[in-house]
Structures are given as C-alpha cells and as structure tokens.
C-alpha positions as a printed NumPy array, in Angstrom:
array([[  0.   ,   0.   ,   0.   ],
       [  1.475,   3.338,  -0.992],
       [  1.421,   6.486,   1.02 ],
       [ -1.445,   8.635,  -0.073],
       [ -1.664,  12.368,   0.094],
       [ -2.701,  14.118,   3.253],
       [ -6.174,  12.899,   4.112],
       [ -5.7  ,   9.94 ,   1.79 ],
       [ -6.246,   7.318,   4.467],
       [ -9.964,   8.031,   4.629],
       [-10.235,   7.687,   0.84 ],
       [ -8.162,   4.592,   0.295],
       [ -8.885,   2.52 ,   3.413],
       [-12.518,   1.4  ,   3.533],
       [-12.353,  -0.344,   6.915],
       [-10.71 ,   2.63 ,   8.592],
       [-13.299,   4.944,   7.035],
       [-16.086,   2.882,   8.57 ],
       [-14.375,   2.787,  11.957],
       [-13.813,   6.543,  11.792],
       [-17.464,   7.241,  10.927],
       [-18.756,   4.988,  13.686],
       [-16.451,   6.379,  16.367],
       [-17.135,  10.002,  15.407],
       [-20.893,   9.403,  15.546],
       [-20.508,   7.714,  18.923],
       [-18.577,  10.658,  20.387],
       [-21.25 ,  13.058,  19.172],
       [-24.03 ,  10.999,  20.743],
       [-22.195,  10.578,  24.031],
       [-21.732,  14.354,  24.24 ],
       [-25.426,  14.961,  23.57 ],
       [-26.312,  12.549,  26.355],
       [-23.816,  14.189,  28.707],
       [-25.994,  17.309,  28.559],
       [-29.429,  15.768,  27.911],
       [-29.429,  13.228,  30.751],
       [-28.709,  15.719,  33.572],
       [-31.233,  18.108,  31.991],
       [-33.816,  15.299,  31.916],
       [-33.192,  14.637,  35.593],
       [-33.445,  18.333,  36.486],
       [-36.227,  19.576,  34.214],
       [-38.419,  16.481,  33.794],
       [-37.97 ,  14.616,  37.084],
       [-37.019,  17.623,  39.25 ],
       [-34.055,  15.73 ,  40.659],
       [-31.978,  17.156,  43.475],
       [-28.316,  18.085,  43.23 ],
       [-27.172,  14.853,  44.887],
       [-29.27 ,  12.751,  42.508],
       [-27.712,  14.481,  39.493],
       [-24.245,  13.81 ,  40.925],
       [-25.226,  10.192,  41.502],
       [-26.275,   9.96 ,  37.856],
       [-22.805,  10.999,  36.711],
       [-21.235,   8.596,  39.19 ],
       [-23.276,   5.687,  37.844],
       [-21.987,   6.284,  34.303],
       [-18.36 ,   6.003,  35.443],
       [-18.663,   3.471,  38.261],
       [-18.107,   0.447,  35.946],
       [-14.509,   1.582,  35.365],
       [-13.921,   1.214,  39.091],
       [-15.815,  -2.062,  39.398],
       [-14.78 ,  -4.017,  36.298],
       [-12.111,  -1.912,  34.578],
       [ -9.122,  -4.095,  35.483],
       [-10.542,  -7.522,  34.589],
       [-12.123,  -6.2  ,  31.382],
       [ -8.784,  -4.729,  30.329],
       [ -7.067,  -8.078,  30.717],
       [ -9.979, -10.135,  29.344],
       [-10.627,  -8.123,  26.181],
       [ -6.947,  -8.431,  25.305],
       [ -7.529, -12.178,  24.855],
       [-10.582, -11.893,  22.566],
       [-11.365, -10.636,  19.045],
       [-12.199,  -6.99 ,  19.63 ],
       [-14.754,  -6.355,  16.883],
       [-17.457,  -8.689,  18.292],
       [-17.021,  -7.056,  21.708],
       [-17.51 ,  -3.623,  20.141],
       [-20.568,  -4.796,  18.188],
       [-22.219,  -6.213,  21.303],
       [-21.463,  -3.07 ,  23.305],
       [-22.931,  -0.784,  20.638],
       [-26.06 ,  -2.94 ,  20.367],
       [-26.636,  -2.843,  24.136],
       [-26.235,   0.949,  24.206],
       [-28.632,   1.338,  21.282],
       [-31.343,  -0.578,  23.137],
       [-30.762,   1.307,  26.396],
       [-30.983,   4.823,  24.966],
       [-33.983,   3.938,  22.811],
       [-35.802,   2.586,  25.853],
       [-35.565,   5.835,  27.832],
       [-37.878,   8.046,  25.745],
       [-40.207,   5.122,  25.072],
       [-40.522,   4.59 ,  28.82 ],
       [-41.099,   8.313,  29.354],
       [-44.032,   8.236,  26.903],
       [-45.695,   5.625,  29.107],
       [-45.168,   7.788,  32.193],
       [-42.78 ,   5.349,  33.875],
       [-39.569,   7.329,  33.713],
       [-37.859,   7.681,  37.086],
       [-34.523,   8.588,  38.596],
       [-34.005,   4.909,  39.347],
       [-34.406,   4.043,  35.664],
       [-32.002,   6.812,  34.615],
       [-29.448,   5.475,  37.102],
       [-29.864,   1.918,  35.817],
       [-29.413,   3.023,  32.195],
       [-26.372,   5.123,  33.108],
       [-24.805,   2.15 ,  34.926],
       [-25.501,  -0.349,  32.138],
       [-24.417,   2.054,  29.387],
       [-21.264,   2.786,  31.362],
       [-20.541,  -0.941,  31.545],
       [-20.957,  -1.232,  27.777],
       [-18.625,   1.755,  27.355],
       [-15.892,   0.029,  29.384],
       [-15.999,  -2.961,  27.036],
       [-16.244,  -0.814,  23.899],
       [-13.438,   1.623,  24.726],
       [-11.104,  -1.103,  25.949],
       [-11.64 ,  -3.168,  22.804],
       [-11.498,  -0.126,  20.523],
       [ -8.11 ,   1.035,  21.834],
       [ -6.609,  -2.331,  20.896],
       [ -8.529,  -2.778,  17.625],
       [ -7.206,   0.161,  15.617],
       [ -3.623,  -1.171,  15.26 ],
       [ -5.011,  -4.418,  13.842],
       [ -6.574,  -2.747,  10.784],
       [ -3.827,  -0.227,  10.002],
       [ -0.233,  -0.746,   8.987],
       [  2.301,   0.749,  11.38 ],
       [  3.137,   3.598,   8.997],
       [ -0.558,   4.58 ,   8.781],
       [ -1.233,   4.55 ,  12.512],
       [ -0.068,   8.14 ,  13.232],
       [ -2.393,   9.472,  10.533],
       [ -5.209,   7.264,  11.762],
       [ -4.805,   8.358,  15.367],
       [ -4.664,  12.022,  14.368],
       [ -7.878,  11.755,  12.346],
       [ -9.734,   9.846,  15.039],
       [ -8.692,  12.204,  17.848],
       [ -9.341,  15.314,  15.789],
       [-12.802,  14.239,  14.66 ],
       [-13.647,  13.02 ,  18.176],
       [-12.825,  16.446,  19.631],
       [-14.896,  18.207,  16.973],
       [-17.81 ,  15.793,  17.476],
       [-17.665,  16.308,  21.23 ],
       [-17.851,  20.082,  20.855],
       [-20.734,  19.806,  18.392],
       [-22.532,  17.285,  20.593],
       [-22.273,  19.411,  23.722],
       [-23.606,  22.435,  21.89 ],
       [-26.358,  20.421,  20.217],
       [-27.372,  18.656,  23.426],
       [-28.839,  21.768,  24.98 ],
       [-30.539,  22.823,  21.745],
       [-32.022,  19.362,  21.177],
       [-33.26 ,  19.3  ,  24.76 ],
       [-34.852,  22.731,  24.338],
       [-36.572,  21.886,  21.034],
       [-37.516,  18.213,  21.465],
       [-37.303,  17.799,  25.231],
       [-34.44 ,  16.439,  27.287],
       [-35.723,  12.861,  27.326],
       [-36.438,  12.76 ,  23.603],
       [-32.9  ,  13.99 ,  23.09 ],
       [-31.776,  10.485,  24.004],
       [-32.94 ,   9.385,  20.564],
       [-29.989,  11.31 ,  19.143],
       [-27.588,   9.136,  21.113],
       [-29.477,   5.979,  20.168],
       [-29.186,   6.961,  16.494],
       [-25.421,   7.38 ,  16.792],
       [-25.074,   3.908,  18.259],
       [-27.085,   2.584,  15.31 ],
       [-24.626,   4.31 ,  12.957],
       [-21.719,   2.861,  14.934],
       [-23.261,  -0.616,  14.82 ],
       [-23.793,  -0.491,  11.056],
       [-20.281,   0.816,  10.434],
       [-18.664,  -1.883,  12.569],
       [-20.781,  -4.559,  10.893],
       [-19.547,  -3.371,   7.493],
       [-15.849,  -3.745,   8.318],
       [-14.397,  -6.611,   6.276],
       [-11.178,  -7.106,   8.238],
       [-11.247, -10.113,  10.544],
       [ -8.772, -10.446,  13.375],
       [ -6.78 , -13.665,  13.591],
       [ -7.904, -16.131,  16.22 ],
       [ -6.398, -15.294,  19.606],
       [ -4.091, -18.044,  20.798],
       [ -2.008, -18.403,  23.927],
       [  1.657, -17.541,  23.579],
       [  4.668, -17.936,  25.76 ],
       [  4.597, -14.218,  26.508],
       [  1.058, -14.283,  27.92 ],
       [  0.54 , -15.244,  31.528],
       [ -1.691, -18.136,  32.476],
       [ -4.286, -16.054,  34.296],
       [ -5.96 , -12.68 ,  34.07 ],
       [ -4.979, -12.03 ,  37.681],
       [ -1.296, -12.276,  36.743],
       [ -1.741,  -9.64 ,  34.021],
       [ -3.579,  -7.357,  36.427],
       [ -0.972,  -7.73 ,  39.166],
       [  1.893,  -7.068,  36.761],
       [  0.364,  -3.787,  35.629],
       [ -0.228,  -2.638,  39.203],
       [  3.321,  -3.595,  40.234],
       [  4.702,  -1.556,  37.342],
       [  2.909,   1.563,  38.595],
       [  3.76 ,   1.041,  42.254],
       [  7.454,   0.403,  41.585],
       [  8.219,   3.299,  39.239],
       [  8.291,   6.89 ,  40.592],
       [  7.235,   8.449,  37.275],
       [  4.292,   6.126,  36.661],
       [  3.319,   6.393,  40.318],
       [  3.384,  10.2  ,  40.231],
       [  1.276,  10.517,  37.09 ],
       [ -1.235,   7.901,  38.252],
       [ -1.742,   9.54 ,  41.656],
       [ -2.099,  12.923,  39.972],
       [ -4.609,  11.553,  37.444],
       [ -6.72 ,  10.057,  40.218],
       [ -6.721,  13.28 ,  42.272],
       [ -7.341,  15.468,  39.225],
       [-10.276,  13.374,  38.027],
       [-11.823,  13.559,  41.489],
       [-11.866,  17.364,  41.271],
       [-12.767,  17.555,  37.574],
       [-15.804,  15.333,  37.908],
       [-16.693,  17.052,  41.168],
       [-17.525,  20.273,  39.344],
       [-18.515,  18.8  ,  35.966],
       [-21.171,  16.592,  37.558],
       [-23.044,  19.624,  38.927],
       [-22.203,  22.312,  36.359],
       [-25.489,  21.824,  34.474],
       [-27.488,  22.186,  37.707],
       [-25.367,  25.212,  38.655],
       [-25.95 ,  26.935,  35.309],
       [-29.698,  26.212,  35.297],
       [-30.643,  26.819,  38.922],
       [-28.041,  29.262,  40.222],
       [-27.114,  31.255,  37.115],
       [-30.596,  30.943,  35.549],
       [-29.723,  29.847,  32.007],
       [-31.895,  28.009,  29.459],
       [-30.942,  24.499,  28.247],
       [-29.799,  25.928,  24.912],
       [-27.501,  28.418,  26.625],
       [-26.13 ,  25.69 ,  28.869],
       [-25.213,  23.559,  25.863],
       [-23.556,  26.498,  24.145],
       [-21.456,  27.383,  27.196],
       [-20.321,  23.803,  27.798],
       [-19.426,  23.466,  24.115],
       [-17.411,  26.702,  24.283],
       [-15.378,  25.386,  27.203],
       [-14.81 ,  22.095,  25.387],
       [-13.191,  24.01 ,  22.529],
       [-10.284,  24.359,  24.924],
       [ -9.465,  20.758,  24.082],
       [ -8.691,  21.721,  20.489],
       [ -6.517,  24.617,  21.665],
       [ -4.685,  22.371,  24.101],
       [ -4.048,  19.751,  21.434],
       [ -2.597,  22.379,  19.089],
       [ -0.391,  23.948,  21.766],
       [  0.951,  20.872,  23.554],
       [  3.782,  19.873,  21.24 ],
       [  4.952,  23.422,  20.454],
       [  5.119,  24.442,  24.113],
       [  6.805,  21.194,  25.151],
       [  9.463,  21.635,  22.444],
       [ 10.161,  25.182,  23.568],
       [ 10.315,  24.845,  27.367],
       [ 10.655,  21.091,  27.922],
       [  8.108,  18.358,  28.519],
       [  8.317,  18.441,  32.322],
       [  7.995,  22.228,  32.525],
       [  5.159,  22.183,  29.998],
       [  3.367,  19.602,  32.129],
       [  3.48 ,  21.932,  35.134],
       [  2.351,  24.877,  32.997],
       [ -0.654,  23.026,  31.609],
       [ -1.623,  21.098,  34.717],
       [ -0.908,  23.612,  37.495],
       [ -0.795,  27.196,  36.21 ],
       [ -3.425,  27.193,  33.456],
       [ -6.159,  25.517,  35.576],
       [ -5.857,  28.337,  38.126],
       [ -8.191,  30.248,  35.8  ],
       [-10.804,  27.596,  36.616],
       [-11.381,  29.542,  39.843],
       [-13.396,  31.973,  37.705],
       [-16.098,  29.336,  37.099],
       [-17.955,  29.651,  40.448],
       [-18.081,  33.449,  39.954],
       [-20.338,  33.013,  36.895],
       [-23.437,  35.195,  36.704],
       [-26.127,  35.745,  34.088],
       [-25.375,  37.942,  31.063],
       [-21.756,  39.068,  30.553],
       [-20.809,  37.109,  33.67 ],
       [-21.106,  33.881,  31.662],
       [-17.735,  34.785,  30.109],
       [-16.167,  33.843,  33.446],
       [-17.482,  30.301,  32.975],
       [-16.165,  30.165,  29.418],
       [-12.686,  31.473,  30.283],
       [-12.34 ,  29.251,  33.323],
       [-13.701,  26.108,  31.706],
       [-11.773,  26.67 ,  28.47 ],
       [ -8.505,  26.984,  30.419],
       [ -9.094,  23.853,  32.48 ],
       [ -9.996,  21.748,  29.438],
       [ -7.05 ,  23.096,  27.427],
       [ -4.674,  22.236,  30.253],
       [ -6.102,  18.753,  30.703],
       [ -5.918,  17.846,  27.012],
       [ -2.411,  19.266,  26.531],
       [ -1.19 ,  17.524,  29.67 ],
       [ -2.714,  14.234,  28.561],
       [ -0.958,  14.447,  25.19 ],
       [  2.439,  15.032,  26.835],
       [  1.831,  12.246,  29.34 ],
       [  0.744,   9.77 ,  26.652],
       [  3.872,  10.481,  24.605],
       [  5.998,  10.025,  27.713],
       [  4.414,   6.675,  28.547],
       [  4.822,   5.347,  25.01 ],
       [  8.529,   6.181,  25.057],
       [  9.293,   5.288,  28.643],
       [  7.317,   2.073,  29.135],
       [  8.622,  -1.229,  27.711],
       [  6.379,  -2.049,  24.707],
       [  5.312,  -5.439,  26.046],
       [  3.986,  -3.815,  29.236],
       [  2.217,  -0.828,  27.683],
       [ -1.175,  -2.53 ,  27.437],
       [ -1.19 ,  -3.547,  31.083],
       [  0.062,  -0.12 ,  32.112],
       [ -2.8  ,   1.516,  30.192],
       [ -5.426,  -0.744,  31.762],
       [ -4.062,  -0.263,  35.281],
       [ -3.761,   3.52 ,  35.051],
       [ -7.261,   3.748,  33.557],
       [ -8.648,   1.731,  36.463],
       [ -6.944,   3.877,  39.092],
       [ -7.588,   7.213,  37.373],
       [-11.125,   6.529,  36.161],
       [-11.959,   4.915,  39.489],
       [-12.093,   8.319,  41.179],
       [-14.524,   9.744,  38.613],
       [-17.68 ,   8.27 ,  40.209],
       [-16.352,   9.321,  43.618],
       [-15.9  ,  12.858,  42.303],
       [-19.436,  12.883,  40.953],
       [-20.773,  11.819,  44.342],
       [-18.598,  14.429,  46.032],
       [-20.001,  17.156,  43.799],
       [-23.549,  16.075,  44.601],
       [-22.923,  15.955,  48.347],
       [-21.166,  19.328,  48.428],
       [-23.846,  20.918,  46.252],
       [-26.566,  19.653,  48.577],
       [-24.87 ,  20.565,  51.86 ],
       [-22.937,  23.738,  50.987],
       [-24.898,  25.119,  48.043],
       [-24.059,  24.958,  44.354],
       [-21.822,  28.033,  44.119],
       [-19.735,  27.008,  47.133],
       [-19.495,  23.435,  45.838],
       [-18.254,  24.731,  42.48 ],
       [-15.628,  26.827,  44.278],
       [-14.346,  23.877,  46.301],
       [-14.185,  21.432,  43.404],
       [-12.669,  23.829,  40.853],
       [ -9.974,  24.733,  43.378],
       [ -9.209,  21.023,  43.607],
       [ -7.993,  20.919,  39.988],
       [ -4.81 ,  23.007,  40.468],
       [ -4.396,  21.63 ,  43.991],
       [ -4.19 ,  18.112,  42.543],
       [ -1.267,  19.285,  40.387],
       [  0.771,  19.868,  43.548],
       [  1.431,  16.122,  43.322],
       [  3.42 ,  16.898,  40.18 ],
       [  5.077,  19.954,  41.723],
       [  6.414,  17.973,  44.698],
       [  7.752,  15.16 ,  42.509],
       [ 10.649,  14.519,  40.121],
       [  8.691,  16.439,  37.453],
       [  9.65 ,  19.772,  39.058],
       [ 13.346,  18.909,  39.181],
       [ 13.89 ,  18.357,  35.464],
       [ 13.342,  20.131,  32.16 ],
       [ 12.216,  17.07 ,  30.213],
       [ 10.51 ,  13.858,  31.184],
       [ 12.754,  10.81 ,  30.683],
       [ 12.533,   8.956,  27.395],
       [ 13.642,   5.568,  28.7  ],
       [ 13.849,   3.734,  31.984],
       [ 17.65 ,   3.661,  31.701],
       [ 17.74 ,   7.461,  31.365],
       [ 15.69 ,   7.71 ,  34.536],
       [ 18.087,   5.441,  36.405],
       [ 15.752,   2.448,  36.5  ],
       [ 17.6  ,  -0.875,  36.481],
       [ 15.002,  -2.627,  34.334],
       [ 15.77 ,  -2.949,  30.603],
       [ 14.4  ,   0.011,  28.634],
       [ 12.579,  -0.172,  25.314],
       [ 14.79 ,   0.236,  22.277],
       [ 13.848,   3.861,  21.607],
       [ 15.536,   7.179,  22.085],
       [ 13.951,  10.515,  21.454],
       [ 11.384,  12.933,  22.759],
       [  8.663,  11.866,  25.091],
       [ -6.752,  11.019,  29.375],
       [-13.75 ,  13.66 ,  30.306],
       [-12.247,  13.966,  33.402],
       [ -8.582,  13.11 ,  32.721],
       [ -9.583,  10.449,  30.473]])
C-alpha cells in the first residue's frame, strides 16, 4: 500500500473509514447525552443536586468495578465482536428511555440503571477499541489514523455538547436520548460493514496463564516506578476534582445562574473548545520549554483560571465560565498528550497494554467518587460554594506533580535507563486522558 496524500487514508482505506465514521458518531451521541441526561433529571424529574451527581457517578462506576478484569480479558478476545455487542446494548438502552417516558414510567431509578448499564458497555467498547485500531492499520498509517480519530472526536464532542442543549430545548431532554441511540445505530452499522477479521487469539509464551497475573503485573509496574506512580496519583486526584464540578455544572448553570438548556449547551461546548486549543499547543510548548515544565504549565498554572467558574453570573458574567472552563480543558488535554507520549517512550512495549489498563482503572476509578462528592457538596454547601471547592481542587491536585521529580527536570525521561531504572528500557531514544480520560 502506498502512502497517499494528506487525508488519503480516509479515501483509500474502507475499513478505517467505517471505523472513523462509527467512532465520530458515537462521540457526538455521548456528548449529547452528557448534557441531555442531567437536563432530563433536572427539568423532567425535578431531581436534586445529589441525585444528578449520583447519575454521573453511575456512568463512570463500571470503570472502578470491572475496569481491570475487562482490560485483561478483552486483550484475549477478538475486539470487533465485543464492540458490536457493546454498541447494540447501548442502542437498546438509549432507545428505551424516551419510550418509557411516553408511558409515564420514567424515574430517577431508571435513569441510574441506564447510566450504569451504558457505562458498563462503554468500558468494554473503549477497551476493545483502543486495541482494535492497530489491527486494521499498517504501522506507517497509525499516526495518521490516530490524528484523524482524535481530531474528529474532539470536533464531534464540541458539536454534541452544543447540540445537546438545543435538542433538549426543542424536542425535550428525554427525547434527546434518541440522538444518542441513532449514533449507536450508525456505529453498529459501520462496525458490521468492516471486512477485516482479526486472527484467532491463541495463547503464547509471553502471555501469563491467568488474568490475575496480568492485572498484578500492571499494578506492580505503577507502584514500583516513581514516574508512573506520580502521574497515576495525579490523574486520580485530578479526576476527582474535575468530575466534582462537571457533575453539577449543568445544575449550577440552570438553577443558580438561571440559564436556558440551549444556553447551557452552548457554554459547555465553548469550554470544550479548549481541548482543540490544548491539542494544538501541547507539542509546540513542550518543544520550547521542555516536557516536564510544559506539564506543570498546563496542569498547574493554566487551571488556576478555573477559579473563575464559580463566579459566573447571568449575562456578561457567563464569560467567566467560558474562560475558566476553556482553560481547564485546554490544560487537561495538553497535559494528557504530553503524558501519553511520555508513557509510550518510557514504558517497555510489552507492558504498555497492562500499564494503560491499570492507570485507567486507578484514574477513572475516582470519577464516580468525584461525581458523588459534587452532589454531596452541592446539597450541603450550596451549588456556588461546591463549584468553588471542586474547581480549586484541579490546580491543587497538580501539587502532586510539583512535589515530585517532574519539578526537578526540564524534560521527562525517554527511557527507563535514562531515569536510572535498572530494568531494561525499550529500544527507543527521542522525545517523550472527560475527566482526565
């Protein structure tokens, strides 16, 4: 296969084009639901602040409950059937919500059950998807494929967040779930149309005899390495704070600031545009000042502007929410890009999969706890005070990086040997997360 011109991968690779279409549609639908479901709880069911926080927690709880075993288990199976089953389950779940509402049986309990089950399907889908892409692309096409998937996913997320509020305002928050169901149908059809079939998974001498061994090896890698340990602890603390304020920001904007659902969607979409800015700035800033210093800039200094979020008021005061949220999201995305590049260089290739699964479990595991924290603080202290506490937690979490080896170097290490680790490094030499996801 020859190298095509820029953008040629989508034209010449049918299977990748289908995967790209399905994943982009899925990101759009998930973003719509991220706005529509809390709005349904608030506007249709008149849910309290704690119940809305619990709803966000339920969507992420499966990462804490089953994330580790799923990561090891999916690695032993053909990924496409897992993705197909996950998309089909999500399609049924999000179609059932508006249908149930028409019969007058919609309840907070049902929303929680759907959020939990859809979150479980997402764990299987995302875990399988991350390992599936390399199987359909040649190594030389993978950078282009990753760039297209991440770029379109960011654009779809921004569009979905903005559309979520508008859809909820025009069609109703519950009926907005049909938009997410439709995207899962698109994803299902695209995946079904992929012709590539993975080879049958067979045991090899490099694979351990049990899933528990794989899980333990990944956890030992994090616990025994100061760099992995630092970034994992920071990710867990940061996600706790991020989800703390994100889980109640819709309630805050509707009930405290007094905005309409359409305005809420527009504001959240504007803050999400920070992800695009962060992605564009990450490499240039890291090249200029060093990867370690850039990490502190993006993760500690930039999120300080997030303290503007709880000061938001109606009218021109909404700019405070945009500036604060934009800065936090930009810092998170840029920091995640630098961290991912560091891990790919620094971690031995044969351990990278287990490292990814273990860090996802530990980092994502605090997301449901953060959602519960936001709900509890919002109920007991009031929404504006809860937003102040949780947004302050984002830069405070970065103190873990400040009081670590990150502060004492210009660049993150590019191999375990360069960092003084006695274990054999990977044969590379060069430059080095939704929630931090």
